[in-house]
C-alpha positions in Angstrom: 7.2 -0.7 5.5 8.9 1.6 3.2 9.5 4.1 6.0 11.0 1.4 8.1 13.4 0.4 5.3 14.4 4.0 4.8 15.0 4.3 8.5 17.2 1.3 8.4 19.2 2.6 5.4 19.8 5.9 7.3 21.0 4.0 10.3 23.4 1.9 8.1 24.9 5.1 6.7 25.2 6.7 10.1 27.0 3.8 11.6 29.4 3.5 8.7 28.2 0.2 7.3 26.9 1.9 4.1 28.3 4.8 2.1 24.8 5.5 0.7 21.5 3.8 -0.1 18.0 4.2 -1.5 14.7 2.5 -1.0 12.1 1.9 -3.7 9.4 -0.6 -4.4 8.1 -2.4 -7.5 4.7 -4.0 -7.2 4.7 -5.6 -3.7 8.5 -5.9 -3.4 10.9 -3.5 -1.6 14.3 -2.9 -3.2 17.4 -1.8 -1.3 20.1 -0.1 -3.4 23.2 0.0 -1.2 26.7 1.4 -1.8 29.5 0.1 0.4 33.2 -0.8 0.4 33.0 -4.3 1.9 33.0 -6.3 -1.3 30.6 -8.8 -2.8 29.0 -11.4 -0.5 29.9 -9.6 2.7 27.9 -11.2 5.5 27.4 -7.9 7.4 25.7 -6.3 4.4 23.6 -9.4 3.6 22.5 -9.6 7.3 21.6 -5.9 7.2 19.4 -6.5 4.2 17.8 -9.6 5.7 17.1 -7.9 9.0 15.6 -5.0 7.1 13.2 -7.3 5.3 12.4 -9.1 8.6 11.5 -5.7 10.2 9.3 -4.7 7.3 7.6 -8.1 7.4 6.7 -7.5 11.1 4.9 -4.4 10.1 3.0 -6.2 7.3 1.9 -8.9 9.7 0.8 -6.4 12.3 -1.5 -4.8 9.7 -2.9 -8.2 8.7 -1.6 -7.9 5.1 -1.9 -11.0 3.0 1.3 -12.9 2.1 3.5 -11.0 4.5 7.0 -12.4 4.4 6.1 -15.1 1.9 9.4 -14.6 0.0 11.5 -15.0 3.2 12.0 -18.8 3.0 14.2 -19.4 6.0 13.8 -18.8 9.7 17.3 -17.7 10.4 20.0 -15.8 8.6 22.7 -18.1 7.2 25.4 -15.6 6.0 24.0 -14.7 2.6 20.5 -13.8 1.4 21.0 -15.8 -1.8 19.0 -19.0 -1.5 16.8 -17.4 1.3 14.2 -15.8 -0.9 15.2 -12.2 -1.7 16.7 -11.5 -5.1 20.3 -10.2 -4.9 22.5 -8.5 -7.5 26.0 -7.3 -6.5 29.0 -6.0 -8.3 32.4 -4.7 -7.1 33.8 -1.8 -9.2 36.3 0.9 -9.3 34.5 4.2 -10.1 35.1 5.7 -13.5 35.2 9.5 -13.8 31.4 9.3 -14.4 29.7 6.1 -13.2 26.1 5.8 -14.5 24.1 2.7 -13.9 20.6 1.4 -13.9 18.8 -0.7 -11.3 16.1 -2.8 -12.8 13.5 -4.3 -10.4 10.8 -6.7 -11.5 7.6 -8.2 -10.0 5.6 -11.2 -11.1 8.4 -12.8 -13.1 11.4 -15.0 -12.9 15.1 -14.1 -13.4 15.0 -15.2 -17.0 13.1 -12.0 -17.7 16.5 -10.3 -18.2 17.7 -12.8 -20.9 16.2 -10.8 -23.8 17.2 -7.2 -22.8 20.7 -8.1 -21.6 21.5 -10.1 -24.7 19.9 -7.6 -27.1 21.2 -4.5 -25.3 24.8 -5.7 -25.3 25.1 -8.0 -28.3 22.7 -6.8 -31.0 23.3 -3.8 -33.2 19.5 -3.5 -33.6 19.6 -2.0 -30.1 23.2 -1.3 -29.4 24.5 0.9 -32.2 27.7 1.3 -30.2 28.8 -2.1 -31.5 29.1 -0.4 -34.9 30.0 3.1 -33.8 32.0 2.9 -30.6 35.5 1.3 -30.8 35.4 0.7 -27.0 33.0 -2.1 -27.6 34.6 -3.8 -30.6 35.9 -6.7 -28.4 32.3 -7.8 -27.5 31.1 -9.2 -24.2 31.3 -12.4 -22.1 28.1 -13.9 -20.7 28.1 -16.1 -17.6 24.9 -18.2 -17.9 23.5 -20.3 -15.1 21.5 -23.5 -15.3 19.0 -22.6 -12.6 17.3 -26.0 -12.6 20.5 -27.5 -11.2 20.0 -27.0 -7.5 23.0 -28.8 -5.9 25.4 -25.9 -6.6 25.9 -23.1 -9.1 26.2 -24.6 -12.6 27.5 -21.9 -14.9 28.8 -21.7 -18.5 30.9 -18.8 -19.9 30.4 -17.8 -23.5 31.5 -14.8 -25.6 30.1 -12.7 -28.3 30.6 -12.6 -31.2 32.2 -16.0 -31.4 29.7 -17.9 -29.4 26.7 -16.0 -30.5 24.6 -18.9 -31.7 25.4 -21.1 -28.7 24.2 -18.3 -26.4 21.0 -18.0 -28.4 20.5 -21.8 -28.0 20.5 -21.4 -24.2 18.7 -18.1 -23.8 15.7 -19.3 -25.8 14.7 -21.1 -22.6 14.6 -18.4 -19.9 13.1 -20.7 -17.3 16.1 -23.0 -17.5 19.1 -20.9 -18.5 19.6 -17.4 -17.0 22.2 -14.7 -17.6 24.0 -14.2 -14.3 26.5 -11.5 -15.5 28.0 -9.7 -18.5 31.7 -8.8 -18.8 33.2 -6.4 -21.3 35.9 -8.4 -23.2 38.4 -5.6 -23.8 38.7 -4.2 -20.3 37.4 -7.2 -18.2 35.1 -4.9 -16.4 31.8 -6.1 -15.1 29.0 -4.6 -17.1 25.8 -6.2 -15.6 24.8 -8.5 -12.9 21.3 -10.1 -12.4 19.8 -12.2 -9.6 19.3 -15.8 -10.4 17.3 -17.3 -7.4 14.2 -19.3 -8.2 11.9 -19.5 -5.2 10.2 -22.8 -6.2 13.6 -24.5 -6.4 14.4 -23.4 -2.9 11.0 -24.1 -1.3 10.1 -27.1 -3.4 6.6 -25.7 -4.1 5.1 -22.5 -5.5 5.4 -19.7 -2.9 5.3 -16.7 -5.2 7.3 -15.6 -8.3 11.0 -14.7 -7.9 10.8 -10.9 -8.4 14.4 -10.5 -9.8 16.7 -7.4 -9.9 19.6 -6.4 -12.0 22.4 -3.7 -12.0 23.6 -2.5 -15.4 26.5 -0.1 -16.0 26.2 2.2 -19.0 28.2 4.6 -21.2 31.8 4.6 -22.5 32.9 0.9 -22.9 29.3 -0.2 -22.1 26.1 0.5 -24.1 24.5 3.9 -23.6 21.6 4.1 -21.3 19.2 4.4 -24.2 20.7 1.3 -25.8 20.1 -0.7 -22.6 16.5 0.6 -22.4 15.7 -0.1 -26.1 14.9 -3.8 -25.8 12.2 -3.1 -23.2 10.1 -1.4 -25.9 9.2 -4.8 -27.4 7.0 -5.6 -24.4 8.1 -9.1 -24.9 6.5 -12.2 -23.4 7.7 -13.8 -20.2 6.5 -16.3 -17.7 4.9 -14.7 -14.6 1.7 -12.9 -13.8 -1.1 -14.6 -11.8 0.4 -17.4 -9.7 3.5 -17.1 -11.7 2.1 -19.5 -14.3 1.1 -17.4 -17.3 2.8 -15.9 -20.2 2.3 -12.1 -20.4 4.0 -9.1 -21.8 6.6 -7.3 -19.7 5.3 -3.8 -18.9 7.9 -1.1 -18.1 6.5 1.0 -15.2 7.3 4.0 -13.2 8.9 3.7 -9.8 6.7 2.6 -7.0 3.9 1.2 -9.1 1.6 -1.6 -8.0 0.3 -4.6 -9.9 -3.4 -5.2 -10.6 -4.8 -7.0 -13.6 -4.8 -10.8 -12.8 -2.2 -10.1 -10.1 -0.1 -8.7 -12.9 1.0 -8.1 -15.5 4.7 -8.7 -15.2 6.2 -5.2 -14.5 9.7 -3.8 -14.5 11.0 -0.5 -13.1 14.3 1.2 -14.1 16.1 3.7 -11.7 19.1 5.5 -13.1 21.9 6.8 -10.8 25.4 8.0 -10.9 27.8 7.2 -8.0 30.7 9.4 -7.1 33.0 8.7 -4.1 30.4 6.3 -2.8 27.5 8.8 -2.9 24.4 8.4 -5.1 22.8 11.1 -7.2 19.0 11.3 -7.0 17.5 8.7 -9.2 16.1 9.3 -12.7 12.9 7.2 -13.4 13.7 6.0 -16.9 10.2 4.6 -17.6 8.5 7.8 -16.4 8.5 9.5 -19.9 5.8 9.9 -22.5 7.3 7.3 -24.9 6.8 4.5 -22.4 3.1 5.3 -22.2 2.7 3.8 -25.7 4.7 0.7 -24.6 2.5 0.3 -21.6 -0.5 0.3 -23.9 1.1 -2.3 -26.1 2.0 -4.5 -23.1 -1.6 -4.2 -21.9 -3.0 -5.2 -25.2 -0.5 -8.1 -25.6 -1.2 -9.3 -22.1 -5.0 -9.1 -22.5 -4.9 -11.0 -25.8 -2.8 -13.8 -24.3 -4.9 -14.0 -21.1 -8.1 -14.4 -23.2 -6.7 -17.8 -24.2 -7.0 -18.8 -20.5 -5.2 -22.1 -19.7 -4.8 -23.4 -23.3 -1.4 -24.0 -24.9 1.3 -21.3 -24.7 -0.9 -19.0 -22.5 0.1 -21.0 -19.4 3.5 -22.3 -18.2 4.9 -25.5 -19.6 4.6 -28.7 -17.5 8.2 -28.5 -16.1 7.2 -25.1 -14.5 3.9 -26.4 -13.2 5.4 -29.3 -11.3 5.6 -27.1 -8.3 1.9 -26.4 -8.3 -1.3 -28.3 -7.6 -1.6 -29.3 -11.3 0.7 -32.2 -10.6 -1.5 -33.5 -7.8 -4.5 -33.3 -10.1 -2.7 -35.1 -12.9 -1.5 -37.9 -10.5 -5.1 -38.3 -9.3 -6.5 -38.4 -12.8 -3.8 -40.7 -14.2 -5.0 -43.4 -11.8 -8.4 -43.2 -13.5 -7.1 -43.8 -17.0 -7.7 -47.2 -18.5 -5.6 -48.8 -21.3 -7.8 -49.9 -24.1 -6.7 -52.7 -26.5 -6.5 -51.7 -30.1 
């Protein structure tokens, strides 16, 4: 499947659709990192991505692999992969003299997984020392936050730090409802980060797998340094994901091209660093492939193990509004009919 995706990327570069591209995977999800000059939401680019996933799905089906294509929720391409299953993060930029950025790719989690690191990495001096030391960031950042439970259209609020700091915290505390879509640097107006916001159960109307989100984050100069963007991931914070997408576990930063295992998890996140110059990508740097992150992986394992020992009780499992897309609701409906009201 990966070979087919790489073959497709090479064809896209050869025929002029793409300037450059890379193929990686995180867990059981292939990620396409593509550079082009056709702008955001270009239908040719999105169809190319969709067709690539369709081709790789054919291979998975021919090998009898379980869940082949389960994240492709439509039968025919409709102009944009958003709302069709795959996570999509795009930004249009003018290259700086040096243009470093990070591609984050997650498995067994929802798009709200980026709320903590994107807020802390850009808005908190605990992680972003540049807010105190770099004049380029004195103006702060603008957050575009989406209400992902509103399915009729994109429902977005725009808030700024530092002035709207507490309002942003009020929303981001619920990462299953409010999700950071993008971050803009206030002084220059440049896009700093973009994250996918699709939720598969909202599209399919039932649980079909977790959302497996992606994000692109630019670094250095008027943006946080790469280290400042990576810093929040060291917490191994809790998120909703893991087995059947219904359990709270710690986010584990992993090396490129890692699988999932324990309880179909835990939630994992990879980070590939690139620079782009005149449309060409450098070779990637695997930011989580460094001895420091081995300690964090141990911490994430321990935190996940302790939470999973609590089974289905209390905060170990998803809240009811997240379970409404699962068989739990059918069981509750059946059981509710057996309840009897007893007079006091």
